C-alpha positions, 0 to 999 in steps of 0.5 A: 500500500502506498502512503504519501505525506502532504502538508496543508498551510493556512494562508488566511482564516478561510483558505489554505494551500496544499502541496502541488499536484505534479502532472508532468515532470522532466529533469528540469521542468514540470507542470503542476496544479496548485490546489487551495482549500477554502470556506465558500459561503455561497456553496459549501461543496465548492471548497477547492480551487487552484492554478495550473503552473509550469515550473523550472528547477532552480539552482538549489534544486527548488522548483520555481514558477515560470511567469507567464502572460495573464489573459488580459494581456493577450491581444485580439486573436492570441491565446494559449492552449494547455493540453492535459493528457488523459493519464494526467487528467485522471491523476488530477481528478483523483487528487481533487476528489480526495481533497474535496472529501478531506475538506468535507470532513475537516475544517481548515485548521490554522498553521501547518497540518500534515496528513497521510494520503493512502492508496485506493485500497485504504480509501475504500476501507474508510468509506465502507457502509455499515451494511458492507462492514457487517457483511464483511464480518459475517463472511470473514470473521478471522480477517475481522479479528485480525483487523480489530487486533491491529487497531487495538495495538495502534491505539496503544502506541504512544502519541495516539491518546489525543486523536483517539479521545477526539474521535470517541468524543463524537460518538453517542453515549450508548455507542461508547458504553457498548464499546466499554462493555465489550472490552470489559467483557473480553478482559473479564473472560480472559481473567476467568480463564486464567484463574481456572488454569492457575488456581493452584499455581504456587509461583508468586512471580506468575501472580505478580505478573498478572497484577502488574498487567491488570492493576484494576484487579487490586484497585477493585477491592480497595474501598476508596478511589485509588490508582496504582502508585508503586509496584515492588517498592522499597520502604525504609530505604533510599527512595520508593524505587531504589534498593536499600529498604524492605520490599513491598509488592504494591502501593496504591494511592487515594486519588483525592487524599493521596493516602497510600494503601499497602498490598502484599500478595502471596499465592492461592496455595498459601495455607490459611490455617494451622492445625487444630488447637483446643477446638479452634484453628489458629492462623497458619505460620505463613499467614501470621508471617505475612501479617507481621511482614506487612506491619513491618513495611508499614512501620518502616514507611511511616518512620522514613516517610519524610526522607522518602517523600523528599525524594519522590516527584509525586505527593503521597501520605502515610496516615495509618495506611490500610494493609491488604494481604491476598493469599490462599483459597477458601476451599481450604476451609472445608468445615464450619469450624474452619470457616468460623476460625478464619472469619473470627481471626481476619475480622478481628484484625485492625486496619488489615484485610485478608482477601483470598484469591477465589474471593478476588476472582468471584468479583470477576465472575459477578462482572461477567454475569452482569454483562451476560 
């Protein structure tokens, strides 16, 4: 596919010149058509005009216009005949058609605007009707998915944010809602599948990678509006990113108050309870150790808060931050006694929440049910 970069340069509030259309060219001369876009108050569709010009190559390899006579300077019986060959005329008509189409879709923007002119194959894609598009999807589902995936990748490339937001802003609210629902449904179903395949995976790095790529999983269980602030952060060290301190898995920050929440993740295979003791089940060594560990992180962060804050670009606070531990599965609690012991233990903790992996993913199941 061929792509050509062109420039549009405004010459007034209502006019803009476009790069010349080359109709005929030799090593030293050429014939061009210089188009101009305009706002025509008398006829909105009559939005392009232009001039045929012969040019000659100058000393600096630039093309200079060859001055000629004006119509008013011709004497009686004199004239000038400009012959445009069939291929040249066809090329001119295609270029003008593109400019008319461009002008019908875009206002004249002040300054210099660059645009990419694609070949006819891409132009046809841009101008398909809803009926043609639906037919294409039905007849070629694989091709449609490939096109959709390429589009999503393009959206995620740096520098697209502004243009995408500008286009989405023009969609109707129910259209945006439908797009959002489809994306969420796809994400949730992917997470459901991941959970079914990895519910007994004891590799902590696997879960670290999952939460790194889907931080909203963690933010969904925090009771206040938050953003992912830091991952694998050092507390009580040089700063939140450098070595020299104790390493916590995640720090989330309240978007309004800037107060942080500390999160420590284990695995679904982490034992929740130990052996039975006098009719009850105490917390396991792993779970008790995790609690002491996150309290230690909280203490270190609070002690070194001012030192850390001075070295961080973003503002944050440590006002008795909430601590979350993601560990284990509730199917370990295979009796009423174990459920009772576990709930009595975790609900008695002060400012520490323990959430099991199946509880976390049950939120995802509820979301999928809503969309279905």
